[in-house]
N, C-alpha and C positions, 0 to 999 in steps of 0.2 A: 504494501499499500503504499503510496506515495505522501505527501507532503502536504498536498491540495486535499485530498482525500482526508486526510488524518485531520484538516481545519476545517472540514465541513462536519466530519464526526463531533470536532470539538465545539463547533459552534451550534448542532443539534443537543449535546450535554447540557453545554448552560443554558441553553433556551430553554429546557425543563424546569428550572428556576423562576421565568419570568412569569408565569400565571395566566399568559394571555399569548395568544395565536399571533394578534397582529403584531408584538414585537419583536418577531424572529427576525423579517428584513431590518430593524431598524438595530439589532444587536452583529447581526453580519456586517452590515455597512459600517458601523461605527467603529469595528476592532480592524475591519478591512482598512479604513480611513487611518487610523493610529498606527496601523504596518506598514505604510507607505513613507518613501522619502521625501516628505513635507515640510517644507522649512517651519509652516505654523499648522498644528493640528488643534485647530477649532475647527465649529462644526461648518463653518461656510467653505473653505477649501477643502475638506474631507470632502463633503457633500458635493463640489464641484469634481473631482477625480474619480469617486465612486461613481458617481451617474449623471456625467457632462451633458446629457441630451435633456433631462429634466433637472439638471440644478437648484432652481427655486424650489420644487416642489420636493425633494431629497431634501434641503435643507430645512426645510421647515418639520419633514416629519422626521429628522435625526435630532434637530434640536426640542420638539415635544419629546422623543423617545428621553434624552437623558437629563432635560429639565423638568417633566411634567410627568410624565409617567411612572405610577406607582409600584414599583419593583421592587424588592429589596437587595440591596448593596452587599449587605453580610452575607446573603444567601450565594449571591454572584460569587465573593470570595471565597465561600465553602467549595461551590462546585470547581472553580480555580484547581483549588486543592487537591479536589478527586481524581481531577487530570495529571496534575503535576506530581503529585507526593509519592506515588507509584514507582516512578521513576528513579525515586533518590534514594541512596545507600546507606540506611542508618547503623549497617554494622560497628562503624567504630564511632557512633556515638551521633546526635543529635542537638541542637541549639534553637534558644527561641531568642530571638534579637530584639530588643524595645530600643526603639530611638525617635527622633521625631525632626522633619524636613521644613523648611519655611519657602513660601513662594511669594515673590516681591508684589507687590502691590497698591495702586495710588488709589485714591479717594477712601470713603468711608463708607460706603454701604454695601461691599461686598461681604458675606458672610464671615465673621471673626474677622476680620481685618484691624488691625491696629498697630502701632509702632511698639515692635518687641523687637526682641533678638532674631534675627535671619542669618541661620547660620551658612546659607547662599551666597551671603554678601559680608557673613565675617561683622556684622555691626547689629546695632538695634537700628531700623525703619519700617514704615511702613507695610506688614506683610498680612499672609497668613502663614498657620501653622499647624503642620497635622501630625497627630501621633501614631504609630504602626507597631507591628509585631510582624516580624519575619522568622522564618521554619528555614532552618539551614542544615545541612548535611557536608562532609566533604568534598560534594562533586559542587553543589549551587546551592540557593535560597530562593522564595520568595516570599512576600510579603500577604498574611491571612488575617491582617487587623488592622483597619484604618479608620482613625475620628478626627474631625477637624475640634483643634484647641479651641473653645471658645473663652476669650478672655472676661475677666470679671464684670467691666463695663458692658459688656455684650449681653449678658447673663441677665444681668440685671436692670435693660433695656427695653421696657413689651414693644414699644412701639418699632423698633429694631427687628427685634425676633420674628413678628408676625410679619413685617415686610420678607426678611429672609425664609421665612419656613422653616425656623428652628423649632423642632420638636419641642410641645406645651412641656411634655413632663423633664424635659432634659434642663440640669442644673448647675453651676457651675461648678469644675473639676479642674484641680489641678491635672499638670501632666503624668506625675507620677500615678494618681488615681486614676487617670484613663486608661494607663497603661495595666493596671493591675485589673481595673474589670476588664480587659481586654482577655487576659490570662485567664480569669476566670469564667470567661464565657467560652473561652477555647476549652478548658479542662473541663465544664459543664457535659462538653458536645463530644466527649471520649477521648480529646488529645491527650496524647502521654507526656509524664513527667522528664521532660528535658531540662536540661540548665539555663539557665538565665543569664542573657549577657546585655548590659549596658553602660552606658558611659556614664563620668562623673555626674553629669545632672539628674541623674538618676539614683545614682551610687551613695551621694553623701544624704539621701534622705532615711533616717534609720526606720522610719516606719515602712518605707518601701520595703526593704531588707527583711524586716520582721513578716511584712505580710506574704513576702515569696516562701521564706521557710515554714510560715502558717498553713501555705498551700500545698507542703512538701516538695518544693520545689529548690533545688540547688542552684547556687549562684557565684558567679564571677563579674564584679563590676567595678567601674573605676570611683575611684574616691580622690578628693581634693589631700594637700600635703598637711592641711591643717587640722585631720580627723584627730582624734586622741584614741591610743589602746596603750593596753598593760603590754610591757614588751617580753619577750621570752624568758620565764625565770622568776618573773614576778608577781606574786599571787597579792591579791589586797587581800586585807582582814575581814572576816562577816561583820553584814551589819552590826548595828550598835542594838544590845537586847532591847525586846519588846517591852516598855514601862505600862502594858494594859491600857491605855488612853490613846486615840486619837488610830493614825495609822501606821501600820507596824512597818520598821526600817526597812528599806532596799538597797539603797546604796552604801557598795562595800566602801569601809572606812580607810583613811591613808594616815601614812605617818611622815617624816621628814625623808626617809627612805622609800619608802612604798608610794610612789607616785607615776600615774600615766604619760607618757610621752606624746607627742604629734609621729606620726608615719615618718616626716622628714627629718627630723630627729632623731629618729630610731636607726633611718636608713645612714644619717651620716657616722651614728656609732658605728655600725658594724664595719668588723673589717674585710679588706680588701678581698680575701680568702673565701667570702662568701658569697661573692658575685660568680656568676658562671656566663660563657658566650652561648647559646643556643638558639639555635633557629628554626622558624616555624612554619616555613614555606618556602616555595621555589618562587622568587619574582619574575621580571621581563627581563634581566640579563643574568642575576645570580639569585643564590639565595638568602633570604630575609632571617638578617639575624642581629641578636643585642645583648647586654650585660644585662642577666636579673640574679636576685637573691629572692629566697623564699622561705617566711618566718612564721612560727604560729602564735598567734598575739589573741587578746581579748579585746573586742569594742569597749571603750570606754565611755560613749556619748559625745556628746557634740565637742566642739572648741575647747569648751569645758571640762569635759571628760568627768557628767555628773549624770551617771545612769547606773542601772541596775547592772550587774555582773553578766555577762554575755558569754556564751560559750566558744571554746578554742575554735579557730578559723586560721586561712592562711590569708596572710598579707604577702603579694609580689610587687617587689621593686623594681621597677625598668630604669636603669642607668647608664644611659649611651657611655662609651670612653670619650674621654676628654671633657666630657660635660663637665661642670664645676658643682651640679646635683642633679638628681633624680627627675626625670621627665615624666613617669607614670607610676601610679600608685593602684592596686587592684585588690580586695577584698574577696574572699572566696568561701564558700562552705564546702567545696571539692574534697573525698573523702582524704582523710588524713593521708593515708599510703600515695596518694597519687603523685607522681613523679615531676622535677618541677619541667621536665620538657612537656608535658600534659598540661599543665597550668600554664604553662607560656604560650600553647598553642589554642587551649578554648580561650583566653583571655584576647585573643588576637583574631578571633572568629569575627569580632564586630566588621572587617572591611567586608565583608559580603552586603551588609545592609548601604553601606557609604557605596559599593558598585551599584546596587540595586535603585538606588536614588538614582545615582549620575544614569544608568540608563532609560529609566523611565524618564526622567525629563529631557534627555537630549533626543531622546528614539523613538519614544511612545507616549511623548507630547502631557504629560502628568500636569506640568503648569502651565496649560496653554488653556484652560476650559474660560471663558469670556462670563459666563454667568456669575449673577449674584448671589444666589441662593441655595439653602443646605444640601439641598436633594440632588442639583444640579452638579455640586462639589463632590459629593461624594458616589455619586452616579461616574462623573465622567474617571476618578480615580479607580474606582473598582474594573472599569472597561480597560483603562490604562494596564493595569495590574495583569488582566485576562489576556488583553495581546502578548504583554511580555512572558506570562505563564505556559502561554504555547512556545513562543520561543525556547525556553527554558528548557520544556519538556521534550523538544526537539534536539537540544544541543546533549541533554541527557539519553535520548534514544541514539545516537549518532556518537555518543560519548567522546563528546567535541570539548576543547578547553570554553571555557565562560570569555566571552567577547565577540564582539562583532555582532550583526543583523544579517540573518538572511530573507530576502524581501521578495520570495517565491510568488508570493501570489502578485507582485507590482505589473508581471506579465500580463494577467487576465485584466487589466485594468487599461481602459481608452483613452489616453491623451485627453486634454482640455480641448474643446473647439477653437477655433482660432478667433472667433468673435465673442467669447466668454470674456463679461465684462466684473468682475467683482463688485461684491455689494458695497454703495458707499465711495464707489472711485468717481472722479470726475465726470465721466460717460454719465454718470446714472445720478447727476445732480437732483435736486427737487425741482417738480415743476413751478414754474413762475407763476408768482400769484395773481398776475392780470389774466394770464389765461384760465383761471376758473375752472381747476382741472381738479376733480376729488378721486381720492383714492378708492380702491373698489373694499368694500366689506372684507375681511377675512372670516373662512368660512370656520366655524367653532370647532374646534376636535373633541371628540366624546370621551369624557372619562374615563380612564379604564380602570377595571376592578383590582382591588390591592392582591398581590401574590400573598398567597398562604405560605407560614414557616414550614419547612421540610428539615427534618435533622439529618446531616447528612456527615456527621464527624462518629465516628465510632471507635473504642481500642478494642483489638482481639485481644481473646484471654492467653492466648499462648507468647504474641509479639507484639510489641505496643508500637502501632502507626497507624498516622493521625487520619489517615482518610483511603480507603480503598473503591475502586470502581463495582 
């Protein structure tokens, strides 16, 4: 079976979660457009390339499909998983990778737009930010959960919420709270308990790490240099005896000699022989390697170090040769007997989500949606991930290295007509007022019935897998 036939089967598989037959053409047309080598993958240019003979009508139908139709973006992502995950090899383990990504955006009416940190720009600016969870193995990765972060001023503004179609039940949640809710939903659907990876933006949140442990998930998450720990060999005194009134004491006692330290101070105190040069994967030209040390510590709270005694866990320190101080710190609950090379390998699996975002934005139009509403934002993202998921599955089937994009479908799409004029161009200027032109009324599009949720994730009793076909 060729790639084109598999693509048709993939579209039929995804369409089963749309809940309405007349949405199937929109799904295939939209995903086809996202996979074409277009400079801009918003609705109009995709419609013009997918159906150049009826560009205006196709533009309207695709816009309705992505911005108005009531199908579930979460169910779409589950069906993407059902197609991709069976091609992934988890024999050497798997990872849940938590991260967020930003989309520069002008104005103030697009849902969730605010002045906030945008990783794409490396600074604070007007943008939208979405939180995601990706499922990864040694061969590749695919996003499986996606939600826009709604800033507090947006969450508290009923007028803007209604205008943007924000779900009525949605309340303000931090990015870590969104990520935890996504993971809980995945586990509730039968997803396996893989190790969670996240950067310091999530890892410094003690409640985030504690919640992962309560869910039965191991983690390897970044932390900042100011995080305080009890160093190896230093055991604090137990809490003061309970007096019988008030809350029982939980904080361990300290003395002049028994004090927690920052992870940076601990790293600087380690002897040179504690660090080892370890490689974690093959890069473009050579193996990627660095200097690492791993020690067993207890987290002691925030910068002040005031918290109840926590279990022992790993502190992985990365200190590049020639640098004055370490560059990264990772706290991990991987087992005590985990070799340092496996700790390093796990901590560096996060590069996969950066690759996901890069390809999704550059090749699959993730940031090209021009609408303002909540539904359209999430629909467009899930369809970009669906297009990316098919190409990921094709690479896994062919056992090709990740990277590059195969536009097998381009040959089937006719080129633009010579007389095609993009909407909004000078050649399509508005009619002159003195000519008394009247725009024709746009036909009303029938509202679609909402799709019914279908449980798509399950876990085998014999071997943990996210989904099966």
